[in-house]
MDAnalysis code that builds the backbone (N, CA, C; Angstrom):
import MDAnalysis as mda
import numpy as np

u = mda.Universe.empty(243, n_residues=81, atom_resindex=np.repeat(np.arange(81), 3), trajectory=True)
u.add_TopologyAttr("name", ["N", "CA", "C"] * 81)
u.add_TopologyAttr("resid", np.arange(1, 82))
u.add_TopologyAttr("resname", ["MET", "PRO", "GLY", "PHE", "ARG", "ASN", "PRO", "LEU", "ALA", "SER", "LEU", "PHE", "SER", "GLY", "ARG", "ARG", "SER", "GLU", "GLN", "TYR", "LEU", "ALA", "GLN", "TYR", "VAL", "LEU", "ARG", "GLU", "HIS", "ALA", "ARG", "GLY", "ARG", "THR", "VAL", "GLU", "GLU", "ILE", "LEU", "GLY", "ASP", "PRO", "TYR", "VAL", "ARG", "ASN", "ARG", "SER", "THR", "ALA", "GLU", "GLN", "ARG", "GLY", "ARG", "LEU", "LEU", "GLU", "ARG", "PRO", "GLU", "VAL", "VAL", "ALA", "ALA", "LEU", "GLY", "GLU", "ARG", "ALA", "VAL", "GLY", "ASP", "LEU", "LYS", "GLN", "SER", "LEU", "SER", "GLY", "ALA"])
u.atoms.positions = np.array([
    [1.176, -0.976, -0.141],
    [0.130, 0.109, 0.233],
    [0.962, 1.111, 0.217],
    [1.258, 1.993, -0.562],
    [1.738, 3.304, -1.238],
    [1.220, 4.404, 0.259],
    [2.095, 5.145, 0.811],
    [1.664, 5.591, 2.080],
    [1.372, 5.198, 3.537],
    [1.737, 3.837, 3.468],
    [1.193, 3.025, 4.840],
    [2.390, 3.253, 5.085],
    [2.579, 3.671, 6.419],
    [2.985, 3.476, 7.703],
    [2.813, 2.878, 8.683],
    [4.074, 1.784, 9.384],
    [3.420, 1.405, 10.544],
    [3.844, 2.450, 11.638],
    [2.230, 2.260, 12.555],
    [1.893, 3.178, 13.268],
    [2.967, 3.021, 14.976],
    [3.704, 1.799, 14.855],
    [4.312, 1.618, 15.996],
    [5.802, 1.519, 15.540],
    [5.898, 2.061, 14.532],
    [8.094, 2.509, 14.148],
    [8.191, 3.312, 14.970],
    [7.001, 4.702, 15.265],
    [8.125, 5.844, 16.092],
    [8.268, 5.305, 17.486],
    [7.705, 4.300, 17.946],
    [8.069, 3.699, 19.827],
    [9.115, 3.130, 19.302],
    [9.877, 2.508, 18.216],
    [11.140, 1.502, 18.075],
    [12.212, 2.681, 17.663],
    [12.149, 3.314, 16.885],
    [13.221, 3.947, 16.253],
    [14.001, 5.157, 17.447],
    [13.598, 5.426, 18.058],
    [14.419, 5.924, 19.385],
    [15.317, 4.851, 19.953],
    [14.789, 3.479, 20.409],
    [15.301, 2.625, 20.526],
    [16.780, 2.390, 19.639],
    [16.245, 2.409, 18.462],
    [17.422, 1.945, 17.420],
    [18.219, 2.813, 17.350],
    [18.078, 4.308, 17.343],
    [19.217, 5.063, 17.115],
    [19.766, 4.903, 18.840],
    [19.453, 5.043, 19.736],
    [20.592, 4.811, 20.999],
    [21.289, 3.351, 20.868],
    [20.810, 2.715, 20.253],
    [21.761, 1.369, 20.027],
    [23.007, 1.544, 18.789],
    [22.272, 2.167, 18.351],
    [23.316, 2.789, 17.152],
    [24.878, 3.607, 17.779],
    [24.353, 4.538, 18.591],
    [25.246, 4.881, 18.990],
    [25.555, 4.797, 20.166],
    [25.349, 3.738, 21.049],
    [26.258, 2.834, 21.856],
    [27.131, 1.935, 21.403],
    [26.864, 1.894, 20.061],
    [27.688, 0.858, 19.413],
    [28.865, 1.652, 18.795],
    [28.626, 2.663, 18.345],
    [29.665, 3.942, 18.175],
    [30.448, 4.204, 19.369],
    [29.858, 4.655, 20.537],
    [30.613, 4.806, 21.668],
    [31.795, 3.666, 21.881],
    [31.077, 2.073, 22.231],
    [32.044, 1.147, 22.513],
    [33.274, 1.540, 21.508],
    [32.762, 1.351, 20.293],
    [33.664, 1.001, 19.146],
    [34.689, 1.958, 18.955],
    [34.661, 3.686, 19.259],
    [35.468, 4.686, 19.631],
    [36.196, 4.775, 20.792],
    [35.808, 3.787, 21.892],
    [36.073, 3.586, 22.936],
    [37.440, 2.477, 23.335],
    [37.230, 1.664, 22.280],
    [37.685, 0.583, 22.285],
    [38.585, 1.248, 21.183],
    [38.946, 2.210, 20.584],
    [39.976, 2.622, 19.759],
    [40.521, 3.307, 20.308],
    [40.554, 3.392, 22.107],
    [41.310, 4.424, 22.646],
    [40.675, 5.920, 22.872],
    [39.968, 6.038, 22.111],
    [39.137, 7.821, 22.923],
    [38.322, 7.695, 24.128],
    [38.352, 9.267, 24.552],
    [38.185, 9.334, 25.910],
    [36.671, 9.367, 25.816],
    [35.839, 8.891, 26.434],
    [34.435, 9.270, 26.444],
    [33.931, 10.906, 26.394],
    [34.567, 11.620, 27.006],
    [34.613, 13.484, 26.809],
    [34.293, 13.813, 25.322],
    [35.670, 12.736, 24.750],
    [35.696, 13.202, 23.348],
    [34.846, 12.873, 22.356],
    [34.316, 11.564, 22.750],
    [33.341, 10.622, 21.784],
    [32.125, 11.357, 22.039],
    [31.546, 11.849, 22.738],
    [30.261, 12.404, 23.272],
    [30.128, 13.646, 22.801],
    [31.217, 14.128, 22.617],
    [31.396, 15.564, 21.507],
    [31.329, 15.455, 20.418],
    [31.495, 14.203, 19.772],
    [31.740, 14.171, 18.530],
    [30.804, 14.069, 17.604],
    [30.673, 15.378, 16.324],
    [29.724, 16.074, 15.930],
    [28.235, 14.685, 15.647],
    [29.047, 13.385, 14.956],
    [28.169, 12.668, 15.049],
    [27.145, 12.106, 15.922],
    [27.683, 12.279, 17.436],
    [26.710, 12.250, 18.431],
    [25.754, 12.848, 18.643],
    [26.325, 14.236, 18.832],
    [25.377, 15.342, 18.915],
    [24.860, 15.589, 18.253],
    [24.228, 15.424, 16.922],
    [23.485, 15.634, 15.919],
    [22.303, 14.332, 15.644],
    [22.656, 13.259, 16.535],
    [21.530, 12.584, 16.124],
    [21.277, 12.273, 18.242],
    [21.697, 12.948, 18.751],
    [21.101, 12.483, 20.190],
    [20.723, 14.026, 21.112],
    [19.884, 14.098, 21.759],
    [19.578, 14.574, 22.926],
    [20.728, 14.884, 24.409],
    [20.689, 15.531, 25.275],
    [21.262, 15.504, 26.319],
    [20.835, 14.328, 26.810],
    [19.418, 14.440, 27.003],
    [19.212, 13.394, 27.715],
    [19.516, 11.856, 27.190],
    [19.676, 11.684, 26.095],
    [19.695, 10.335, 25.325],
    [21.437, 10.300, 25.823],
    [21.792, 10.569, 25.277],
    [23.659, 10.714, 25.663],
    [23.660, 10.187, 27.250],
    [22.986, 11.018, 28.166],
    [22.940, 10.287, 29.461],
    [22.224, 8.797, 29.365],
    [21.219, 8.783, 28.780],
    [20.905, 7.102, 28.795],
    [21.711, 6.027, 28.506],
    [22.504, 6.686, 27.297],
    [23.514, 6.013, 26.723],
    [24.660, 5.581, 27.929],
    [25.021, 6.376, 28.730],
    [26.288, 6.274, 30.095],
    [25.255, 5.419, 31.149],
    [23.682, 4.372, 30.734],
    [23.507, 4.008, 32.121],
    [22.961, 2.636, 31.312],
    [23.361, 2.397, 29.870],
    [23.320, 1.176, 29.098],
    [24.537, -0.060, 29.712],
    [24.002, -0.864, 30.169],
    [24.807, -2.075, 30.881],
    [26.120, -2.559, 29.786],
    [26.003, -2.375, 28.827],
    [26.863, -3.344, 27.899],
    [28.208, -1.971, 27.881],
    [27.255, -0.402, 27.730],
    [28.245, 0.412, 27.966],
    [29.421, 0.632, 29.351],
    [28.912, 0.984, 30.389],
    [29.355, 0.552, 31.550],
    [30.271, -0.254, 31.543],
    [29.998, -1.373, 31.139],
    [30.762, -2.834, 31.667],
    [32.462, -2.665, 30.711],
    [31.951, -1.907, 29.357],
    [32.996, -1.554, 28.130],
    [33.870, -0.388, 29.200],
    [33.660, 0.536, 29.195],
    [34.332, 1.857, 30.191],
    [34.762, 1.347, 31.382],
    [34.038, 0.502, 32.354],
    [34.784, 0.043, 33.646],
    [35.524, -1.007, 33.396],
    [35.705, -1.812, 32.093],
    [36.900, -2.871, 32.251],
    [38.039, -1.862, 31.626],
    [37.916, -1.378, 30.727],
    [38.788, 0.200, 30.276],
    [39.459, 0.807, 31.810],
    [38.720, 1.316, 32.365],
    [39.038, 1.794, 33.466],
    [40.038, 0.853, 34.583],
    [39.890, 0.007, 34.845],
    [40.495, -1.247, 35.817],
    [41.499, -1.342, 35.075],
    [41.361, -1.744, 33.845],
    [43.066, -2.033, 33.055],
    [43.688, -1.269, 33.335],
    [43.252, 0.371, 32.974],
    [44.101, 1.293, 33.265],
    [44.400, 1.331, 34.408],
    [43.948, 1.389, 35.371],
    [44.428, 1.564, 37.182],
    [45.368, 0.218, 37.348],
    [45.197, -1.139, 36.597],
    [46.320, -2.012, 37.079],
    [47.713, -1.724, 36.075],
    [47.249, -1.211, 34.959],
    [48.522, -0.946, 34.146],
    [49.424, -0.010, 35.315],
    [49.021, 1.440, 35.638],
    [49.299, 2.205, 36.594],
    [50.039, 1.510, 37.678],
    [49.096, 0.894, 38.336],
    [50.325, 0.341, 39.612],
    [51.194, -0.990, 38.924],
    [51.169, -1.883, 38.315],
    [52.280, -2.249, 37.633],
    [53.499, -1.228, 37.648],
    [53.051, -0.656, 37.411],
    [54.571, 0.339, 36.852],
    [54.988, 1.305, 38.026],
    [54.116, 1.478, 39.059],
    [54.676, 2.291, 39.893],
    [55.937, 1.336, 41.098],
])
C-alpha cells in the first residue's frame, strides 16, 4: 500500500538510534578515545539529545566496557609504580 506507515515504528526508532549510538561509543572507546571526546563528536551530538546521551551511559554494555578499560588502566598504572 503506498503511503502506509507502521504506527508503531516511532516507538522503536528511538531505541534503534540509541543502539547505534551505543555501538559507536563502544567502537570509538575501543580505539582508545575518551568518553568526553566521543560524546563531543558531531556524529553523536547531531543524533542525540543531552538526555539520550545520559541514558547512553546507563546502558549495561557501555558501563561494562568503560569499567573494563578503567580497571585495566588502573592495573597498568599500579604495576608501573
